[in-house]
PADREN-636840 format. One line per 8 residues: for each residue x, y, z of N, C-alpha, C. Coordinates in steps of 0.02 Angstrom, whole numbers. Atoms other than C-alpha are relative to their C-alpha. Last residue first. Layout:
PADREN-636840
X/Y/Z/X/Y/Z/X/Y/Z ~ ...
This chain:
PADREN-636840
-50/-16/-51/364/-573/-2199/67/18/-32 ~ 9/-68/-24/222/-563/-2326/56/22/47 ~ -11/-46/56/271/-715/-2428/-6/72/21 ~ -71/-7/9/288/-809/-2264/17/45/-60 ~ -29/-40/-54/107/-774/-2225/75/10/-10 ~ 24/-69/3/42/-836/-2393/33/45/52 ~ -29/-32/59/150/-992/-2399/-21/73/-5 ~ -73/-9/-10/105/-1039/-2221/31/37/-58
-9/-52/-50/-83/-1011/-2246/74/15/9 ~ 16/-64/34/-82/-1111/-2408/9/58/49 ~ -56/-15/46/6/-1254/-2318/-10/66/-35 ~ -56/-23/-41/-121/-1250/-2177/60/19/-43 ~ -35/55/-32/-261/-1262/-2304/56/29/42 ~ -66/18/27/-365/-1106/-2335/26/-63/34 ~ 10/34/64/-552/-1080/-2308/65/-26/-30 ~ 32/64/-11/-529/-1040/-2123/-11/-39/-63
-52/52/-9/-406/-905/-2170/-30/-69/10 ~ -37/-6/-62/-548/-796/-2236/51/-57/4 ~ 36/-48/-43/-655/-762/-2389/39/13/64 ~ 25/25/-64/-531/-845/-2507/-37/55/38 ~ 40/60/11/-492/-821/-2692/-29/-29/64 ~ 65/-12/31/-440/-641/-2666/-44/-62/-7 ~ -1/12/73/-298/-682/-2547/-70/0/-29 ~ 9/71/16/-336/-607/-2375/3/-9/-76
51/12/50/-268/-431/-2358/-3/-74/-16 ~ -15/57/43/-174/-400/-2196/-58/-9/-49 ~ 57/33/30/-184/-227/-2118/23/-56/-45 ~ 0/8/73/-44/-169/-2004/-64/-36/-23 ~ 60/36/24/-44/-102/-1826/1/0/-76 ~ 7/-9/72/121/-55/-1743/-59/-42/-24 ~ 0/62/39/98/-49/-1555/-10/16/-74 ~ -70/20/6/143/98/-1443/8/-65/-39
-43/-53/28/-23/190/-1463/72/-20/-10 ~ -67/29/-7/-129/32/-1443/52/49/-27 ~ -4/34/-64/-304/103/-1411/69/-30/14 ~ 12/-47/-55/-297/231/-1550/11/-32/68 ~ -55/-48/-2/-215/114/-1675/-8/52/55 ~ -62/32/-19/-332/-30/-1637/56/51/7 ~ 6/19/-70/-488/78/-1641/65/-32/25 ~ -5/-61/-41/-436/161/-1803/-2/-17/74
-70/-21/2/-406/-10/-1882/11/62/43 ~ -38/45/-43/-577/-68/-1824/74/17/1 ~ 19/-14/-70/-664/84/-1898/41/-43/48 ~ -33/-63/-18/-568/64/-2061/-15/18/73 ~ -72/14/-5/-621/-119/-2073/37/63/23 ~ -11/37/-63/-801/-72/-2036/74/-14/10 ~ 10/-47/-55/-803/62/-2173/11/-34/68 ~ -59/-42/-6/-726/-59/-2298/-6/48/59
8/-69/26/-866/-183/-2269/62/42/14 ~ 20/-47/-52/-802/-362/-2235/-6/71/-30 ~ 65/-31/18/-801/-476/-2388/-24/50/53 ~ -6/-37/62/-614/-516/-2377/-65/34/-20 ~ 26/39/56/-632/-564/-2195/1/43/-63 ~ 73/7/3/-525/-453/-2083/-20/-45/-59 ~ 22/31/62/-339/-488/-2060/-75/-9/-2 ~ 73/11/0/-262/-372/-1932/-23/-26/-67
16/5/71/-75/-384/-1904/-73/-22/-4 ~ 63/34/14/-41/-322/-1728/-12/2/-75 ~ 28/-6/67/139/-278/-1686/-64/-41/-5 ~ -33/-54/38/232/-245/-1524/-31/11/-69 ~ 3/15/72/123/-344/-1404/28/59/-39 ~ -53/-36/35/181/-302/-1227/2/-17/-74 ~ -48/48/24/73/-436/-1146/57/33/-39 ~ -32/33/-56/-20/-307/-1043/53/-50/-21
-41/-48/-37/-58/-198/-1193/39/-34/56 ~ -56/-19/42/-119/-341/-1303/48/47/37 ~ -45/58/5/-226/-410/-1162/62/18/-42 ~ -37/3/-63/-301/-239/-1128/51/-57/-1 ~ -48/-54/4/-352/-228/-1312/44/2/63 ~ -50/21/48/-435/-399/-1299/54/53/-7 ~ -40/53/-30/-525/-349/-1140/55/-24/-47 ~ -50/-32/-44/-584/-185/-1217/45/-52/32
19/-15/-69/-672/-286/-1351/57/34/37 ~ -62/8/-36/-643/-278/-1539/-12/23/72 ~ -19/-53/-47/-816/-303/-1612/66/-17/34 ~ -21/-60/37/-860/-398/-1771/27/54/46 ~ 55/-43/22/-868/-570/-1692/28/61/-36 ~ 63/36/-7/-753/-685/-1595/-60/44/-16 ~ 43/-43/-40/-607/-561/-1576/-70/-31/8 ~ 64/-13/34/-486/-694/-1634/-44/41/46
56/-18/-43/-302/-711/-1591/-63/12/-42 ~ 61/-5/39/-146/-791/-1665/-58/12/47 ~ 60/18/-39/30/-774/-1600/-60/10/-44 ~ 39/-55/-28/167/-771/-1730/-53/-28/47 ~ -42/-60/4/308/-888/-1784/-35/61/30 ~ -8/-26/-68/209/-1037/-1721/43/63/0 ~ -64/-31/-17/142/-1082/-1893/0/23/73 ~ -46/-4/57/6/-1183/-1980/69/27/19
-19/68/20/-93/-1241/-1829/54/1/-54 ~ -41/27/-55/-94/-1065/-1755/22/-72/-15 ~ -66/-33/2/-155/-999/-1924/46/-28/54 ~ -33/21/62/-297/-1125/-1934/70/30/-4 ~ -26/67/-10/-341/-1096/-1752/37/-25/-62 ~ -58/-4/-44/-356/-909/-1780/31/-69/12 ~ -55/-32/37/-471/-932/-1930/64/-1/43 ~ -20/50/50/-581/-1056/-1834/58/27/-42
-48/47/-27/-581/-934/-1687/22/-54/-49 ~ 27/57/-36/-667/-795/-1786/53/-49/23 ~ 69/-9/-23/-629/-618/-1843/-22/-57/44 ~ 51/22/47/-441/-627/-1854/-69/10/30 ~ 68/-6/-27/-291/-545/-1770/-52/-14/-53 ~ 43/-2/59/-112/-599/-1808/-72/-3/26 ~ 63/38/-1/-10/-556/-1655/-36/10/-66 ~ 41/-19/57/174/-505/-1651/-62/-45/-2
18/-70/-5/254/-515/-1479/-38/28/-60 ~ -45/-43/39/248/-707/-1484/-23/73/4 ~ -26/-53/-43/155/-793/-1342/49/46/-37 ~ -69/-21/11/43/-916/-1432/20/58/44 ~ -47/56/-2/-144/-945/-1448/70/26/-15 ~ -69/-17/12/-285/-822/-1415/43/-62/6 ~ -43/58/11/-474/-829/-1421/71/24/-11 ~ -32/0/66/-586/-695/-1347/44/-62/-4
-22/62/31/-707/-673/-1203/33/12/-68 ~ -72/8/-15/-719/-515/-1097/30/-60/-35 ~ -36/-51/38/-887/-465/-1175/76/-6/10 ~ 17/-68/-20/-955/-629/-1108/39/49/-43 ~ -57/-45/-4/-959/-815/-1150/-25/69/23 ~ 7/-11/-72/-1067/-969/-1161/60/44/18 ~ -55/-15/-45/-1081/-962/-1349/-23/3/72 ~ 30/-10/-66/-1182/-1031/-1493/58/13/48
-38/1/-62/-1118/-1011/-1671/-47/8/60 ~ -65/31/15/-1196/-1056/-1839/43/-5/63 ~ -49/-44/31/-1369/-1022/-1772/66/-35/-12 ~ 4/-72/-13/-1440/-1127/-1844/-12/11/74 ~ 12/-20/-70/-1394/-1300/-1906/1/76/6 ~ 65/-33/-7/-1415/-1333/-2093/-15/22/72 ~ 11/-57/45/-1232/-1370/-2132/-64/38/15 ~ 46/23/52/-1191/-1481/-1984/-25/61/-39
-38/44/46/-1036/-1448/-1879/-44/-26/-56 ~ 42/53/28/-1111/-1297/-1789/41/-41/-50 ~ 13/-5/72/-973/-1198/-1703/-40/-60/-24 ~ 12/65/30/-976/-1184/-1513/-22/8/-72 ~ 44/-9/57/-902/-1038/-1415/-6/-68/-35 ~ -14/35/62/-827/-1053/-1242/-49/22/-54 ~ 54/38/31/-814/-975/-1071/21/-33/-65 ~ 54/6/-49/-688/-840/-1028/-58/-36/-34
-29/-24/-63/-519/-841/-1114/-52/-1/55 ~ -24/-69/7/-602/-948/-1247/31/21/66 ~ -9/-41/-61/-630/-1135/-1261/29/68/-16 ~ -67/-30/-1/-693/-1202/-1430/7/43/63 ~ -2/-45/-56/-840/-1323/-1437/71/25/11 ~ -69/2/-22/-867/-1404/-1607/9/55/52 ~ -38/-63/5/-1055/-1424/-1620/71/-12/23 ~ -15/-13/71/-1160/-1578/-1655/32/68/-11
-16/57/42/-1223/-1573/-1475/7/20/-73 ~ -68/-4/26/-1213/-1411/-1377/19/-57/-46 ~ -7/-57/45/-1401/-1388/-1352/69/5/-31 ~ 15/-67/-22/-1421/-1562/-1277/16/54/-51 ~ 71/-18/0/-1336/-1727/-1309/-8/73/19 ~ 40/54/29/-1166/-1802/-1349/-73/18/-7 ~ 51/23/-46/-1066/-1644/-1322/-42/-53/-34 ~ 65/14/32/-902/-1602/-1408/-48/-22/56
46/46/-33/-737/-1525/-1351/-61/-12/-44 ~ 67/-3/28/-583/-1440/-1420/-44/-55/30 ~ 46/28/-50/-431/-1428/-1306/-72/5/-24 ~ 44/-54/-21/-339/-1316/-1432/-53/-23/51 ~ -37/-63/-7/-189/-1429/-1460/-43/55/29 ~ -37/2/-63/-288/-1589/-1428/34/67/13 ~ 48/6/-55/-417/-1555/-1564/35/1/67 ~ 34/-64/-8/-283/-1494/-1684/-48/-1/59
-48/-45/-31/-178/-1650/-1656/-31/68/13 ~ -8/21/-70/-328/-1760/-1691/48/46/37 ~ 58/-18/-43/-373/-1659/-1846/8/-21/72 ~ -1/54/-49/-199/-1666/-1927/-56/13/51 ~ -42/54/24/-201/-1563/-2088/-1/-60/47 ~ -53/9/-49/-347/-1450/-2046/39/-63/-17 ~ -68/0/28/-440/-1414/-2207/54/3/54 ~ -24/-68/-8/-612/-1368/-2134/74/7/-16
37/-40/48/-678/-1533/-2204/21/74/3 ~ -28/16/66/-540/-1621/-2106/-34/42/-54 ~ -65/-34/3/-596/-1528/-1949/35/-15/-67 ~ 13/-72/10/-776/-1583/-1982/67/38/-6 ~ 19/-9/70/-722/-1764/-2006/-13/74/-15 ~ -60/10/40/-630/-1758/-1839/-16/10/-75 ~ -44/-58/-9/-781/-1682/-1752/63/-6/-44 ~ 31/-59/32/-901/-1811/-1825/46/61/5
-9/7/72/-784/-1954/-1778/-28/61/-37 ~ 62/-5/40/-780/-1893/-1599/15/-5/-74 ~ 35/64/-6/-640/-1950/-1482/-63/-2/-43 ~ -38/51/37/-524/-1809/-1539/-32/-69/5 ~ 21/3/70/-660/-1687/-1486/38/-53/-39 ~ -53/-23/45/-630/-1725/-1303/-20/-10/-73 ~ -48/52/17/-799/-1749/-1216/55/29/-46 ~ -17/6/70/-904/-1615/-1130/55/-54/-10
41/54/29/-970/-1645/-955/15/-11/-74 ~ -29/65/-17/-827/-1546/-879/-40/-58/-27 ~ -63/8/37/-886/-1390/-971/31/-69/13 ~ 18/11/71/-1063/-1411/-904/63/-13/-41 ~ 28/68/4/-998/-1432/-726/-19/-17/-72 ~ -57/46/-3/-889/-1277/-748/-24/-72/-5 ~ -34/0/66/-1042/-1181/-805/59/-47/-1 ~ 45/29/50/-1144/-1231/-652/35/-4/-68
4/72/-11/-1000/-1200/-532/-43/-34/-53 ~ -63/32/16/-965/-1028/-607/-3/-76/8 ~ 12/52/50/-1145/-968/-612/62/-42/-14 ~ 63/33/-16/-1145/-862/-454/-16/-56/-48 ~ -12/54/-48/-960/-825/-481/-65/-37/17 ~ 63/0/-37/-995/-724/-639/3/-60/48 ~ -2/-55/-48/-814/-701/-692/-64/3/43 ~ 62/-39/-1/-803/-870/-775/4/53/53
20/-22/-66/-650/-968/-827/-63/43/-6 ~ 38/-62/-7/-609/-1069/-982/-18/14/72 ~ 47/10/-55/-471/-1201/-975/-39/65/12 ~ 20/70/-6/-370/-1223/-1135/-50/-13/56 ~ 53/17/47/-365/-1038/-1176/-28/-70/15 ~ -23/33/60/-264/-1000/-1021/-60/-20/-43 ~ 3/72/-3/-338/-877/-899/22/-31/-66 ~ 57/28/36/-274/-700/-919/-2/-76/8
-14/66/26/-162/-610/-795/-63/-29/-32 ~ 33/5/65/-207/-427/-780/14/-68/-31 ~ -3/65/33/-170/-414/-594/-40/3/-65 ~ 25/-2/69/-128/-257/-498/7/-68/-32 ~ 21/68/13/-107/-238/-311/-33/0/-69 ~ 71/8/13/-9/-79/-297/-15/-74/-11 ~ 26/68/-10/158/-19/-233/-74/-2/-14 ~ 68/-4/-25/240/137/-304/-29/-70/4
7/44/-58/425/102/-323/-69/4/31 ~ -57/2/-45/434/170/-501/-11/-48/58 ~ 25/-6/-68/259/193/-573/56/-4/51 ~ -20/53/-46/336/230/-742/-31/12/68 ~ -26/-23/-64/266/329/-888/17/-60/44 ~ -73/2/5/240/289/-1073/33/24/64 ~ -27/-68/5/60/349/-1065/76/1/-5 ~ 29/-31/59/-9/175/-1102/31/68/-13
-35/29/58/113/103/-975/-27/29/-65 ~ -65/-32/8/48/226/-845/38/-28/-59 ~ 9/-66/27/-131/169/-870/67/34/-14 ~ 24/7/69/-85/-14/-845/-7/68/-34 ~ -57/17/42/16/25/-690/-18/-5/-73 ~ -20/-57/42/-137/113/-617/62/-14/-43 ~ -73/0/4/-214/-49/-556/25/54/-46 ~ -30/-11/-66/-398/-89/-577/75/-7/-5
-44/52/-24/-501/-76/-735/24/15/70 ~ 3/8/-73/-612/32/-843/47/-56/20 ~ -67/-14/-26/-621/98/-1021/-2/-1/76 ~ -39/61/10/-781/12/-1081/72/10/24 ~ 6/47/-56/-880/155/-1001/41/-64/-8 ~ 7/66/31/-815/280/-1132/0/-52/56 ~ 12/-10/71/-833/464/-1084/-12/-66/-36 ~ 69/-21/9/-853/434/-898/-18/8/-73
5/-60/42/-691/335/-897/-74/17/-9 ~ 48/5/55/-662/212/-757/-2/66/-37 ~ 10/-60/40/-532/176/-624/-51/-14/-55 ~ 39/18/59/-495/57/-482/-16/64/-38 ~ -33/-9/66/-351/115/-373/-39/-30/-58 ~ -2/67/30/-425/47/-209/30/0/-70 ~ -13/52/-50/-393/201/-100/11/-68/-33 ~ -66/-8/-32/-374/342/-225/16/-54/51
14/6/-71/-516/288/-340/66/-2/38 ~ -37/53/-35/-462/350/-510/-19/0/74 ~ -3/-10/-72/-576/451/-626/33/-61/33 ~ -18/62/-33/-551/462/-814/10/14/74 ~ 56/47/-6/-651/603/-894/18/-64/36 ~ -28/48/-47/-531/748/-869/-53/-52/16 ~ -2/-21/-69/-573/850/-1025/27/-56/43 ~ -12/-72/-5/-568/848/-1215/8/25/72
27/-20/-64/-543/659/-1226/15/75/11 ~ 72/-10/7/-521/626/-1412/-34/17/67 ~ 16/-70/16/-335/656/-1394/-75/13/-7 ~ -51/-40/34/-314/489/-1308/-23/71/-12 ~ 34/-44/48/-471/391/-1266/50/41/-40 ~ 26/47/50/-359/260/-1186/-38/38/-54 ~ -53/16/48/-256/393/-1096/-23/-50/-53 ~ -1/72/14/-415/464/-1015/54/-17/-52
26/12/67/-373/639/-956/8/-74/-16 ~ -49/-16/51/-347/635/-769/-34/-7/-68 ~ 16/7/71/-463/637/-619/58/20/-45 ~ -40/-49/36/-431/604/-434/-10/-13/-75 ~ -20/16/68/-559/517/-324/44/56/-28 ~ -31/65/1/-596/509/-138/24/-21/-69 ~ -44/14/-56/-721/652/-145/28/-71/-3 ~ 35/13/-63/-796/682/-316/51/-19/53
-40/12/-61/-741/750/-485/-46/-15/59 ~ -21/70/-4/-829/730/-655/37/-17/65 ~ 41/51/33/-842/920/-674/33/-69/6 ~ 30/-16/64/-746/1024/-548/-40/-58/-28 ~ 58/-44/-6/-625/975/-412/-28/14/-69 ~ 42/30/-50/-495/839/-390/-62/43/14 ~ 48/-44/-33/-398/874/-549/-35/-39/55 ~ 57/32/-31/-242/795/-623/-44/53/33
45/-48/-31/-104/844/-743/-61/-36/28 ~ 68/14/23/23/707/-774/-47/47/37 ~ 23/-55/42/202/771/-759/-70/-11/-27 ~ -4/19/71/268/603/-699/-27/54/-46 ~ -69/18/16/308/667/-524/9/-17/-73 ~ -39/-62/6/137/751/-516/72/-14/-22 ~ 22/-36/59/47/589/-552/41/63/-12 ~ -23/39/58/151/494/-425/-20/35/-65
-71/-13/9/126/630/-294/27/-36/-62 ~ -6/-69/23/-62/621/-319/73/18/-12 ~ 23/-2/69/-60/431/-309/5/71/-28 ~ -45/34/47/50/433/-154/-23/8/-72 ~ -54/-46/17/-51/564/-59/47/-31/-51 ~ 30/-58/32/-207/456/-66/53/50/-20 ~ 4/12/72/-102/302/-28/-28/60/-37 ~ 62/30/24/-63/375/143/0/-8/-75
37/-49/40/120/409/181/-63/-33/-26 ~ 48/34/44/200/310/322/-42/53/-34 ~ 68/-25/-7/345/410/391/-45/-36/-50 ~ 23/9/-68/510/320/415/-73/20/9 ~ 54/-47/-16/557/296/233/-28/-15/69 ~ -25/-54/-42/726/208/231/-55/48/20 ~ -6/23/-69/648/46/170/23/55/47 ~ -64/-23/-27/589/131/11/5/-18/74
-39/56/-25/439/26/-45/67/20/29 ~ -64/1/34/314/167/-61/44/-52/32 ~ -41/-60/-8/149/117/18/63/-4/-43 ~ 40/-60/0/0/0/0/42/63/0
């Protein structure tokens, strides 16, 4: 809760620490006026960047959780994350900060009231490598070694119920399930949240795709880069936080070839604004394919290596 200098004889309250830390780093702060309240200090939101005209990000001085009044998705706990965005250092300032992400292979749940129920459902699923239907589906999706793919990504299947005849893919929180039969609707079902996304690998360059099938295909084809999927059309704050916390240096964004140009530009702007110290590039899927999921692993390797 305090500065770690062992020579410091006087205990300084955290409230004074956060203000001193902001001042020491040349970060302007307010504790009066619009958006201000007792026990909080306000700064310009570093995630909003230049689009924040005022001091919209408020920091709780005791517990160090923070939120932006301008964009509610900009929230968290631990000021180290904010300082890294601004290129500043917290030095010897002590805080309890954790942005560790659960591994893809074992989904977690933030809603503790449902955690046991969801975990029980997950544990009832069977390994996909034991399912002929799942293996045939992976072959149809041009995975070279379906059993290895199923084990690598901890894919599951269900014998009965709403999850049956679907390939179940674990995410950072919960799972998504892809229909394996052509006429099934909807194509995807999910037990997930806004914090859910797919990621594989630990390389500082991440290839970002729309769906987990695309990301799995790339991760199966090469380990030179990490592979991630936003699981839909929206880039979540949790995924952006993950990139920042992992020190990702380069994001190569590969939208589907039929995605609207306006949406692609919007997503690129979001990535570049939210990741100010990360190089963001656009990948163009080869014209004959809609996405990486339609390519063989060999085609993915040849295409990516031709770009590097």
